[in-house]
C-alpha positions in Angstrom: -0.2 0.1 0.0 2.4 2.5 0.9 4.3 1.5 -2.8 1.5 2.8 -4.2 1.4 5.7 -2.5 4.7 6.5 -3.4 3.4 6.7 -7.2 0.7 9.1 -6.4 3.1 11.5 -4.8 5.7 11.2 -7.0 4.5 13.5 -9.9 3.1 16.0 -7.3 7.0 16.0 -6.1 8.1 16.1 -9.7 6.0 19.5 -10.6 7.0 21.2 -7.4 10.6 20.8 -8.2 9.8 22.0 -12.1 7.6 25.3 -10.4 10.7 25.8 -8.0 13.5 25.7 -11.0 11.4 28.4 -13.0 11.5 30.9 -10.1 14.0 33.5 -11.1 16.5 34.0 -8.4 17.9 37.3 -7.2 21.3 38.1 -8.5 24.1 40.5 -8.7 24.3 43.2 -11.5 26.4 42.4 -14.1 29.8 44.1 -14.9 29.2 47.0 -17.2 26.0 47.9 -16.5 25.1 51.6 -16.0 24.5 52.4 -12.3 20.8 52.6 -11.5 19.9 56.7 -10.3 19.2 56.5 -6.2 16.1 56.7 -4.6 16.5 60.5 -4.2 17.1 61.4 -7.9 13.5 59.5 -8.6 11.7 61.3 -5.8 12.9 64.5 -5.5 10.7 66.9 -6.3 10.9 68.7 -9.6 12.4 72.1 -9.4 10.5 75.2 -9.6 13.0 75.9 -12.7 15.0 73.5 -15.0 17.0 73.1 -18.6 16.7 70.0 -20.0 19.1 68.3 -22.9 17.1 67.0 -25.8 17.8 63.5 -28.1 17.8 65.9 -31.1 20.7 68.0 -29.6 18.2 70.8 -28.6 17.3 72.5 -24.8 14.1 73.8 -23.5 13.5 75.2 -20.1 10.7 74.2 -18.0 9.2 76.7 -15.4 7.0 74.5 -13.2 4.0 76.2 -11.7 2.6 73.2 -9.9 -0.9 72.5 -11.4 0.5 73.7 -14.9 4.1 74.0 -16.6 5.6 77.0 -19.1 7.8 75.4 -21.8 10.6 77.7 -23.3 11.8 76.4 -26.6 15.5 77.0 -27.7 13.5 79.2 -30.4 12.3 81.2 -27.8 8.7 80.3 -27.8 7.0 79.5 -24.9 3.7 77.4 -23.9 1.6 76.7 -21.3 0.6 73.2 -20.4 -1.9 72.2 -17.7 -2.0 69.6 -15.6 -3.5 66.4 -17.2 -6.0 65.3 -15.1 -6.0 68.3 -12.5 -4.9 66.3 -9.7 -1.4 65.0 -10.2 1.9 66.5 -11.2 3.9 64.5 -13.6 1.6 64.9 -17.0 1.0 68.0 -18.4 -1.0 68.5 -22.0 -3.3 70.6 -24.1 -4.9 69.3 -27.4 -2.0 67.7 -29.3 0.8 68.6 -26.9 2.1 66.5 -23.9 4.7 66.6 -21.8 5.5 63.5 -19.0 8.2 64.4 -16.4 9.7 60.9 -14.5 12.4 62.1 -12.2 15.1 63.6 -14.0 13.6 62.9 -17.7 11.2 64.2 -19.4 8.8 62.8 -22.6 7.8 65.4 -25.2 5.1 64.5 -27.1 4.0 67.3 -29.9 1.0 66.6 -32.2 2.3 64.9 -35.6 6.1 64.5 -34.5 8.2 61.5 -33.0 8.1 61.9 -29.4 11.7 63.5 -27.5 13.2 62.1 -24.4 14.8 65.3 -22.7 17.3 65.1 -19.7 18.0 67.9 -16.7 
């Protein structure tokens, strides 16, 4: 009788071992990887005024007014973008233009153009 019980339990044990082998193990970062930003970089509040260098070589200045942003382009044009939705402080936009701020990065989206990543 014990022999039969062994045959009934064996497939369950094998299944559990297979599942345990599939669970990812924590590993140390590999050599050559960039250093991850510190917690203070990611959680630091957006400064009142910050200059961003963009992937296309341009620069822009963002004035943070809390519930809105004023974006000053490299050509001297300015645009005011309200928070969207109004109760948050990382997404701003109106019509087809928007900016999403995430730590030190800003994703700039203009209607009809490819999104642009900028970093302060």
